[in-house]
C-alpha positions in Angstrom: 6.9 2.7 -36.8 7.0 3.4 -33.1 5.0 1.4 -30.6 2.7 4.3 -29.9 1.8 4.7 -33.6 1.3 1.0 -33.9 -1.0 1.0 -30.8 -2.9 4.0 -32.2 -3.3 2.2 -35.6 -4.5 -1.0 -33.9 -7.0 0.9 -31.7 -8.2 3.0 -34.6 -8.6 -0.1 -36.8 -10.5 -2.0 -34.2 -12.7 1.0 -33.5 -13.3 1.5 -37.2 -14.4 -2.1 -37.8 -16.6 -1.9 -34.7 -18.3 1.3 -35.8 -18.7 0.0 -39.3 -20.4 -3.2 -38.2 -22.5 -1.2 -35.7 -23.5 1.3 -38.5 -24.3 -1.5 -40.9 -26.4 -3.2 -38.2 -28.3 0.0 -37.4 -28.9 0.9 -41.0 -29.9 -2.6 -41.9 -32.3 -2.8 -39.0 -34.0 0.5 -39.8 -34.1 -0.3 -43.5 -35.6 -3.7 -42.9 -38.1 -2.5 -40.3 -39.2 0.4 -42.6 -39.8 -1.6 -45.7 -41.1 -4.7 -43.9 -43.7 -2.6 -42.2 -44.6 -0.9 -45.5 -44.7 -4.2 -47.4 -47.0 -5.6 -44.7 -49.4 -2.7 -45.0 -49.4 -2.9 -48.8 -50.0 -6.6 -48.7 -52.9 -6.1 -46.3 -54.5 -3.5 -48.4 -54.0 -5.6 -51.5 -55.8 -8.5 -49.9 -58.7 -6.3 -48.9 -59.5 -5.2 -52.5 -62.7 -6.7 -53.8 -62.5 -6.5 -57.7 -65.7 -5.8 -59.7 -66.3 -5.7 -63.5 -67.9 -2.5 -64.8 -68.6 -0.9 -68.2 -66.1 1.7 -69.3 -67.9 5.0 -70.0 -65.6 5.9 -72.8 -66.0 2.9 -75.1 -68.5 0.8 -73.4 -66.0 -2.1 -72.9 -65.8 -4.2 -69.7 -63.0 -3.1 -67.3 -61.8 -4.5 -64.0 -61.8 -1.9 -61.1 -61.8 -2.2 -57.2 -65.0 -1.5 -55.4 -65.7 2.0 -54.2 -65.0 1.4 -50.5 -61.6 -0.2 -51.4 -60.7 2.8 -53.5 -61.6 5.3 -50.7 -59.7 3.2 -48.1 -56.6 3.1 -50.4 -56.6 6.8 -51.0 -57.0 7.6 -47.3 -54.0 5.4 -46.5 -52.1 7.1 -49.3 -51.8 4.1 -51.5 -51.8 4.3 -55.3 -53.9 1.7 -57.1 -53.9 0.7 -60.8 -55.8 -2.0 -62.6 -55.3 -3.3 -66.1 -57.7 -5.4 -68.2 -55.9 -7.6 -70.6 -58.7 -8.4 -73.1 -59.3 -4.8 -74.1 -56.0 -3.3 -72.7 -57.8 -0.8 -70.6 -56.1 0.7 -67.5 -57.7 2.3 -64.5 -55.9 4.5 -61.9 -57.1 5.7 -58.6 -57.9 9.4 -58.3 -54.6 10.3 -56.5 -52.7 8.7 -59.4 -54.7 10.5 -62.1 -54.3 13.9 -60.4 -50.5 13.5 -60.3 -50.3 12.0 -63.8 -48.8 8.7 -62.6 -49.0 5.4 -64.3 -47.4 2.1 -63.5 -45.8 0.0 -66.2 -47.8 -3.1 -67.0 -46.1 -6.3 -68.1 -47.6 -8.5 -70.7 -49.7 -11.5 -69.6 -46.8 -13.8 -70.4 -44.1 -11.7 -68.6 -46.4 -11.0 -65.6 -45.5 -14.4 -64.1 -41.9 -13.3 -63.5 -42.9 -9.9 -62.0 -45.5 -11.0 -59.5 -44.9 -9.7 -55.9 -43.1 -6.7 -54.6 -41.1 -4.4 -56.9 -39.4 -1.1 -56.4 -39.9 1.3 -59.4 -39.7 4.9 -60.3 -42.7 6.6 -61.8 -42.0 10.1 -63.3 -38.9 10.2 -61.2 -40.7 9.3 -57.9 -39.8 6.1 -56.0 -42.6 3.6 -55.4 -42.9 0.2 -53.8 -45.7 -1.8 -55.4 -47.2 -5.2 -55.0 -48.7 -6.6 -58.2 -50.3 -9.8 -59.3 -52.9 -11.4 -61.7 -56.6 -10.9 -61.2 -58.3 -14.3 -61.8 -62.1 -14.8 -62.3 -63.3 -16.9 -59.4 -65.7 -19.1 -61.3 -63.4 -20.0 -64.2 -59.9 -19.4 -62.9 -59.2 -17.4 -66.0 -56.6 -14.5 -65.8 -58.6 -11.4 -66.4 -56.4 -8.5 -65.4 -53.4 -7.1 -63.5 -53.7 -5.4 -60.1 -51.0 -3.1 -58.7 -51.0 -1.4 -55.3 -48.1 0.9 -54.5 -46.9 3.4 -51.9 -44.6 6.4 -52.3 -41.2 5.7 -50.6 -39.5 9.0 -51.2 -39.9 10.0 -47.5 -38.6 6.7 -46.3 -35.6 6.8 -48.7 -34.8 10.4 -47.6 -34.9 9.3 -44.0 -32.6 6.4 -44.7 -30.2 8.6 -46.7 -30.0 11.0 -43.8 -29.5 8.1 -41.4 -26.7 6.9 -43.7 -25.1 10.3 -43.7 -25.3 10.6 -39.9 -23.8 7.2 -39.5 -20.9 7.9 -41.9 -20.2 11.3 -40.5 -20.5 10.0 -36.9 -18.2 7.2 -37.6 -15.6 9.4 -39.2 -15.9 12.0 -36.4 -15.7 9.3 -33.7 -12.7 7.7 -35.5 -10.8 11.0 -35.7 -11.5 11.9 -32.1 -10.7 8.4 -30.9 -7.5 8.3 -32.9 -6.3 11.7 -31.6 -7.1 10.8 -28.0 -5.6 7.3 -28.6 -2.4 8.8 -29.8 -2.3 11.2 -26.8 -3.0 8.4 -24.4 -0.5 6.1 -26.1 2.2 8.8 -25.9 1.4 9.3 -22.2 1.4 5.6 -21.5 4.6 5.1 -23.4 6.4 8.0 -21.7 7.5 5.9 -18.7 8.9 3.3 -21.1 10.8 6.0 -22.9 12.3 6.9 -19.5 13.4 3.3 -19.2 15.0 3.5 -22.7 16.7 6.8 -21.9 18.1 5.5 -18.6 19.4 2.3 -20.3 21.0 4.5 -23.0 22.6 6.7 -20.4 24.0 3.7 -18.6 25.2 2.2 -21.9 27.0 5.4 -22.8 28.6 5.9 -19.4 29.3 4.0 -16.1 26.8 5.7 -13.8 24.7 2.9 -12.3 23.1 5.2 -9.8 20.5 6.3 -12.3 17.0 5.6 -11.2 13.7 6.1 -13.0 11.2 8.3 -11.2 7.6 7.1 -11.4 4.6 8.2 -9.4 1.9 6.5 -11.5 -0.2 3.5 -10.6 1.5 0.1 -9.9 0.2 -1.4 -13.2 2.3 -3.3 -15.8 4.4 -0.2 -16.5 4.9 0.5 -12.8 5.9 -3.1 -12.3 8.4 -2.8 -15.2 9.9 0.4 -13.9 10.2 -1.1 -10.4 11.8 -4.2 -11.8 14.2 -2.1 -13.9 15.2 0.0 -10.8 15.7 -3.2 -8.8 17.9 -4.5 -11.6 19.9 -1.3 -11.6 20.3 -1.6 -7.8 21.6 -5.2 -8.1 23.8 -4.3 -11.0 25.3 -1.4 -9.1 25.8 -3.6 -6.1 27.5 -6.3 -8.3 29.6 -3.6 -10.0 30.8 -2.2 -6.7 31.6 -5.7 -5.4 33.5 -6.4 -8.7 35.3 -3.1 -8.4 36.2 -3.8 -4.8 37.3 -7.3 -5.7 39.5 -5.8 -8.5 40.9 -3.2 -6.1 41.6 -6.0 -3.5 43.3 -8.1 -6.2 45.5 -5.2 -7.2 46.3 -4.6 -3.5 46.9 -8.3 -3.1 49.4 -8.4 -6.0 51.1 -5.2 -4.7 51.4 -6.5 -1.1 52.5 -10.0 -2.3 55.2 -8.4 -4.4 56.3 -6.3 -1.5 56.4 -9.3 0.9 58.4 -11.4 -1.6 60.8 -8.6 -2.4 62.2 -8.4 1.1 63.3 -12.1 1.4 64.5 -12.1 -2.1 66.6 -9.0 -1.4 68.1 -10.7 1.7 68.8 -13.9 -0.2 70.4 -12.1 -3.1 72.6 -10.0 -0.8 73.8 -13.0 1.1 74.5 -14.9 -2.2 76.5 -12.0 -3.6 78.5 -11.9 -0.3 79.3 -15.6 -0.5 80.1 -15.3 -4.2 82.5 -12.4 -3.5 84.1 -14.2 -0.5 84.7 -17.6 -2.2 84.9 -17.0 -5.9 86.0 -13.3 -6.3 89.4 -12.1 -7.4 92.1 -12.3 -4.7 92.4 -8.6 -4.3 88.6 -8.2 -3.8 88.3 -10.8 -1.0 88.2 -9.4 2.5 91.4 -10.0 4.6 89.9 -12.4 7.1 91.0 -15.5 8.7 89.6 -18.9 7.9 87.4 -19.1 11.0 85.9 -15.7 10.5 85.1 -16.5 6.8 83.5 -19.8 8.0 81.4 -17.9 10.5 80.3 -15.2 8.0 79.4 -17.9 5.5 77.3 -19.9 8.1 75.4 -16.7 9.1 74.7 -15.9 5.4 73.5 -19.4 4.8 71.3 -19.2 7.9 69.8 -16.0 6.6 69.2 -17.6 3.2 67.5 -20.6 4.9 65.3 -18.4 7.1 64.2 -16.2 4.2 63.5 -19.3 2.0 61.3 -20.7 4.8 59.5 -17.4 5.0 59.0 -17.4 1.2 57.7 -21.0 1.5 55.2 -20.1 4.1 54.1 -17.1 2.1 53.7 -19.1 -1.1 51.8 -21.8 0.8 49.4 -19.3 2.2 48.9 -17.7 -1.2 48.2 -21.1 -2.7 45.6 -21.8 0.0 43.9 -18.5 -0.8 44.1 -19.2 -4.5 42.2 -22.5 -3.8 39.7 -20.5 -1.9 39.2 -18.0 -4.8 38.6 -20.8 -7.2 35.9 -22.3 -5.0 37.8 -25.5 -4.1 36.8 -27.3 -1.0 38.1 -30.3 0.8 36.7 -33.6 2.0 34.8 -33.5 5.3 34.1 -36.3 7.8 32.7 -36.3 11.3 35.5 -35.4 13.7 35.5 -35.8 17.5 36.2 -32.3 18.7 37.6 -33.1 22.2 40.7 -35.2 21.0 41.4 -32.6 18.3 41.5 -29.7 20.8 43.6 -31.8 23.3 46.2 -32.3 20.5 46.1 -28.6 19.5 46.6 -27.5 23.2 49.5 -29.9 23.6 51.3 -28.7 20.5 50.6 -25.1 21.2 52.8 -25.1 24.3 55.8 -25.7 22.1 55.2 -22.6 19.9 57.6 -19.6 20.3 56.0 -17.3 22.9 56.6 -14.8 25.7 53.0 -15.1 27.2 51.6 -17.8 29.4 49.4 -20.5 27.8 46.3 -22.0 29.4 43.4 -24.2 28.4 39.9 -24.5 29.9 37.8 -27.5 30.7 37.0 -29.6 27.6 34.8 -32.2 29.3 31.7 -30.7 27.8 32.9 -31.7 24.3 32.7 -35.5 25.1 30.5 -36.9 22.3 30.5 -33.6 20.3 31.5 -33.9 16.6 31.9 -31.5 13.8 31.7 -32.2 10.0 35.1 -31.1 8.7 38.7 -31.7 7.8 41.1 -32.4 10.7 44.2 -30.8 9.2 42.4 -27.6 8.1 40.7 -27.2 11.5 44.1 -27.6 13.3 45.6 -25.0 10.9 42.8 -22.6 11.6 43.2 -22.9 15.4 47.0 -22.5 15.2 46.5 -19.3 13.2 44.5 -17.8 16.0 46.8 -19.1 18.8 50.0 -17.9 17.0 48.4 -14.5 16.5 47.6 -14.4 20.2 51.2 -15.2 21.1 52.5 -12.8 18.4 50.6 -9.8 19.7 50.8 -10.6 23.5 54.4 -9.7 24.6 53.4 -10.4 28.2 50.2 -11.7 29.7 48.2 -14.8 28.9 46.7 -16.6 25.9 43.9 -19.1 26.6 41.6 -21.5 24.8 38.2 -22.7 26.1 34.9 -23.9 24.6 31.2 -23.1 24.9 28.1 -24.9 23.6 25.1 -22.9 22.5 22.0 -23.8 20.5 23.5 -26.6 18.5 26.8 -24.9 17.9 30.2 -25.2 19.5 32.2 -22.1 20.2 36.0 -22.3 20.4 37.3 -19.3 22.1 40.9 -18.0 21.8 41.5 -15.0 24.0 44.7 -13.0 24.8 45.6 -10.0 26.9 47.8 -8.4 24.3 47.9 -5.1 22.4 44.3 -5.4 21.1 42.9 -3.4 18.2 40.7 -0.4 17.6 37.1 -1.1 16.7 37.3 0.5 13.3 40.1 -2.0 12.3 38.0 -5.1 13.1 36.1 -5.2 9.7 39.4 -5.3 7.9 41.4 -7.9 9.9 40.3 -10.8 7.6 41.5 -9.0 4.5 44.6 -10.2 2.8 47.9 -8.6 3.9 46.1 -6.4 6.3 47.7 -5.8 9.7 46.8 -3.2 12.3 48.9 -0.1 11.8 50.7 -0.4 15.2 51.7 -4.0 14.4 53.3 -3.2 11.0 57.0 -3.6 11.3 56.7 -4.4 15.0 55.8 -8.1 14.5 56.8 -10.6 11.9 54.1 -11.9 9.5 52.5 -11.7 6.1 49.0 -10.7 7.0 47.5 -13.8 5.3 46.8 -16.0 8.3 43.4 -14.6 9.3 42.2 -14.6 5.6 43.0 -18.3 5.5 41.3 -19.0 8.8 38.2 -17.2 7.6 38.1 -19.3 4.4 38.4 -22.5 6.5 35.6 -21.4 8.8 33.3 -20.5 5.9 33.9 -23.9 4.2 32.9 -25.6 7.5 29.7 -23.6 7.5 30.7 -21.6 10.6 31.3 -18.0 11.6 33.7 -16.0 13.7 33.0 -13.4 16.4 35.6 -10.8 17.4 35.7 -8.9 20.7 38.7 -6.5 21.1 39.8 -3.4 22.9 42.9 -1.4 22.3 45.5 -2.1 24.9 43.5 -4.8 26.6 43.6 -7.8 24.2 41.4 -9.6 21.7 39.0 -12.6 21.8 38.1 -14.7 18.8 35.2 -17.1 19.0 34.9 -19.7 16.2 31.3 -21.0 15.9 30.9 -24.4 14.2 27.8 -26.5 13.7 27.9 -29.4 16.2 26.9 -33.0 15.9 25.9 -34.7 19.2 26.5 -38.3 19.8 26.7 -40.6 22.9 29.7 -39.7 25.1 33.0 -41.5 24.4 34.2 -43.9 27.1 
């Protein structure tokens, strides 16, 4: 059973129970009020009757009858009175009873004890409510007769029957109407949830995560549910795109790594085949060269093999560093005095292969400035930026200086080299990425800046890039600074 049918059934059931209890309460209240009021009137009239003993005109026997004023009062109030004298078994009825041929049933003197009080009876098919009791002689206390005062209850019963029919029909009509409207409202209320189910089913059958549920209703529980579902779809779509981009980057990484490794392997294999042919091949296949020339060719081949092996070593080392970054590995960090570290980097940088001039700014502002990090990785990161500056600055200058700003230290590496286009800046930290104009023109694997970015991220820093094509590039590495008393 669907939710809307269950909701309708619950609403209808609760409404039915409520209407049933309400109808019972109304009917019981009206019934109680009607008969209590009638019983009160009968009891009052019964208590007002003054019994007298008279001689029966038919047989001359003594009979018990109400006094004349009581009889008239009873008939005006539409009460029906009957007396019965036990010693001569004579009954007397009021005129309204005799005219209608009515007669109450009289119990024996012994059974009367059980039937004292109010009783509902039918006389000639007509409903009556009577009050009956013994008549006792005041002077002796002897039971003399039986007095019955009743009222016709047909009108009251008809009224109660009509009330019962009205309540039953009203309850059924209300229940049917409420059930129909409840089912309509349940369907309308559940329609947005059905949209959620349809959207989820559409996503489950396909890969379109751009599906959104349109909802223009109030921001109630259903509106909140749809909003949450749409937000979840947005986040899922974002995660899916990130995963897809990461997968594409991984494929590109594997392809580029294979390409980068193929070149040195080809060179090594070619040189090894040449050496094998020269020194171990058949006599007729060996080139006709003198000993000195063979030795020179062999030395050049071995040199090429060594250079390509070093290149492969650097590439594998860089890939290992990025693999550690992908697995979330970090390194131990301790407070490091920044000024001595940069002095050492500046000193060693002047021995790097370069064609541009190398200059360093004033580092005195770093006295007493520390960073929480790893010395070796920080040096590696700085040398990556400096080597890139030398690599892409055929002539001009590469410089290093520092700046302090709002609790951070900025290490700035600037060059006057070839620069980059602005649309290339978002991609320079991607693996194996190199600006188009530098591909083939400069040696490298395209992994250095990716490693530098990982080191900066682990240190809780950021990097700022300013570049212009043909005018050079500036990299500013921002790191959280720790300030201490200046060193002597």
